N, C-alpha and C positions, 0 to 999 in steps of 0.2 A: 504494500500500500504506500503510494508516494505522498499522499496528503493525510494529515491528521487534524481533525477539528475538535478543539477542546473548549470547555466552558468553565470559567472561574466564577464562583458564587461569593460575592463580597457583600457582607451584611453584618449587622450587630448580632450578638448572641445573648442568650438569657442565662444569667449567672446561676450555676449549680442546678440547672433544670433540664436534664436530658430529654424528658418527654416533650416539653414545650419546644426545645430546639429541634427535635426530630420532626415535629409537626410543622414548624416554621420552614425547615429545609424542604419538606415535601411540597409546600406551596411554591417554593422557588424551582424545584425540579420540574414541576408542572409547566414552567415557563421556558425551560431549556429547549432550544431548537432541536428538531428531530435529527438534523444532520450531525449533531454533536456526538462524538464517540466516547469522550472522556469528560467527566464532570469532577471538578476539584473543589473540595470544601476546605475551610480554614483549619488551622491548628486548634486542637481541643474544641472542636465545633460543638460538642454536646454539653460543655460545662463552662467555657471560658478558661483563660489561662490561670489556673488555680494551683496553689501549693497545698491545698487540702486533699491530697491524693487519697488518704485513707478513707475519707468520707464519700468521695464521688466515684471512686474507681469501679469499673465493671470488669467482667471476665470476658474471655474470647467467646463464651457461650451466652453472653448477656444480651440485653435488649437492643443496645445500639449496634453491635456487630450484626445481630440478626436483621435489624432494620436495613443496614447497608447491603446485606446479601439480598434481601427482598426487593429493595429499590433497584439494585443493579439488574436483577433478573427481570423484574416487571418492566423496566424501561429499556432494557437491552443496551445498557451503557456501562462502561467502567466507572466506578465511583471510588474516589480516594479522599482522604482527610485523616487528621489525627485525633485521638481521644485517649483518656486515661484508662490504662489496663493494669489489672493486678494479675500476676502470674508467679507461682511458686514463691509467694511471700514477698515479691518485689513489685514496685510500681514503675510503669513505663509510660512515657509520652510516645505513643505508638501510632505510626502512620500506616494505614491499611490501604492496599490496592485490591479492590474487589471487582471481579469480572462477572459478567452475566451468567456464566456457566457454573458459578460458585467457587471457582478457583480464587485463591487469595495469596498475596504476598505481604509481608510485614517489614517495616523498617522502624527500629527504635531510635529515637533522636540521639545522635552521637555527641552533641555538645550541649550540656545543660547550663542554663543561664544563671550563673551563680549570684549575679546582682539581685535577683529576685528570690534566691534560695532554692532554685529548682534542683540543684545538685544535692540538697539535703533531704529532698522529698521524693526523688525519682532515681532510678538506676539508668546509667547511660548505655546506649547501644554500642556494640563493638565491631560492627561490620557495615560497610556501605552496601546499598542495594540498588541494582540496575535491573529493571524488568524489561522483558521483550514483549512488544505488542504490535502485531501485524507489520513486522518489518522495522518498527521503531524501537530504539533502545532508550529507556527513560530512567534517569537517576532521581531517586527520591530524597528529599531533604526537608528539614523542619527548622524554620525561623533562624535561631542563633547559629545553626550550621553555616549559614550564608557568609559568616565572617571568616571562615576557615578554608582558604583556597586549596591547601594541600589535601584536605579531606574530600573536596569536590573536584579535584584535578581530573581532567578528562584525558585518559591515556588512550584515546580513540575508541572508547567503549560505550559512549552514549551520545545521543543526538539531541536530547531535550533534558534540561534540568528543571524539575518541579520543586517549588518551595512553598509550603503552607505555613502561615505565620499569624501571630498576634504581635505585630510590630508597632510600638508606641509612636504616636504622632510626633513626640518630641525629637525622634530620630528619623523622621521621614526622609530627609535628604540622603542619609546613609543607606536606607533601604533601597532607594532608587539607584544610588551609585553602585552598590554591591551587586544588585541584580544585573545591571548592565556590564559590570566588570566581569562577573562570572560567565556571561554570555561571550564576551569578546575573547577572554583569555583561553576559554575552552572550545571556541568555535562551535558552539552549540546553541540551539534555542534555549531561552530561559524564561520561565513563567512563574510568577509569584502571586499568591492570593493572600490578602490581608483582611482584617475585620474593621468595623467602624464602631463608633459609640464609646461609652464609658463603662468599664467592667465593674464587678463587685469589689475590686480592690482599689477602685478610684483611678485606674489608668485609662487615659484617653487614646483612642486609636483613630487614625485618619484615612484608612483604606489605602488608596494608591496602588491597587493591583495593576500588574503590568506584564507585558510580553515583549521580549527583545530577540532580534535575529542574532545569529552568530557573528555577524560583522558589526554589531552594536546598533543597528537600525531599530528604531522604535516601531513596534507593530501595534502595541496597545499602550497608549500614553497614560502613565500614572496620574499626571496632572488633570486628566479628564475624569478621573474617578476618585476624587477626594471627598471623604465624609458623606458619601451617598451610597445607598444600597444599589448594587449593580449586578446584572447577569451579563457577563462579558464573554463573547464567543469569538474565537480566532482560528483560522485555518492555516496550518503550517505546511510547507512544501519541502520534503526531504531531498528531492532532486536539486532544488535551488541551494540547499545547504551543501550537498556533496560537490556541486560545481564550485562554490566558494572555497571549500576546503582544498579542492584539486588545484585551483588557480593560485591559491595563496596558502601553501602547505606549512603552516607554522609548526604543526606537531612534529615535523621531521627534525626540528632543532630544539625540541624540548629537552630539559635536563634529565639525565638518567638517574632516576631514583624511584623507589616504590614504597607504598605503605606496607607496614608489617602486617 
């Protein structure tokens, strides 16, 4: 498949209220264009970015995971986003990639945001995850991961970097800069979805969801999606990306190192 149509759901979330959030996202899913193959929900979309992991955590057999499975199957679209999961006595900020056929891949956030105490309430992931989807290779990431280019380094193994986030309005310029930088340095499409509104911890979010081409070109302008609920759909062309990589093969001069 040469093209991929994805939809980013930018919205406010309801603090510590998974049932209300699931209902809200269902209304948004009803508005997603039929042509969209992939729908991206924000970080911790069922609860907001909370440090109260012990109170809000669900299991992999819980209501929100089952809801994602049902919605993906019903709508025949891949659904992804992160939520709080408890597993073997640990808590994870876990990004799920859920396919219509029920297959699922998971990515546990690799970099925990210590300034909010996330490292004290969650366990960090230890492996990067790249999923294969109809000829596309898609790297999964969550919010603070975006600041770590070595973790997200593209050793010619992915075509699209997805980042789901609760990125505060106070650092909006950094969000935009890092999304674009990760696209350019990795010669890959980069798409980031953020939330809006004020959460239960008093943090203000300004949205600014965006999509960038591997050459840095703005495909979805974050400045057009500030502080408003948005259903953002964009089609990406893999052949166009491959042509750019072939004519300007930066990866051939990449430094020789590998993650452990």
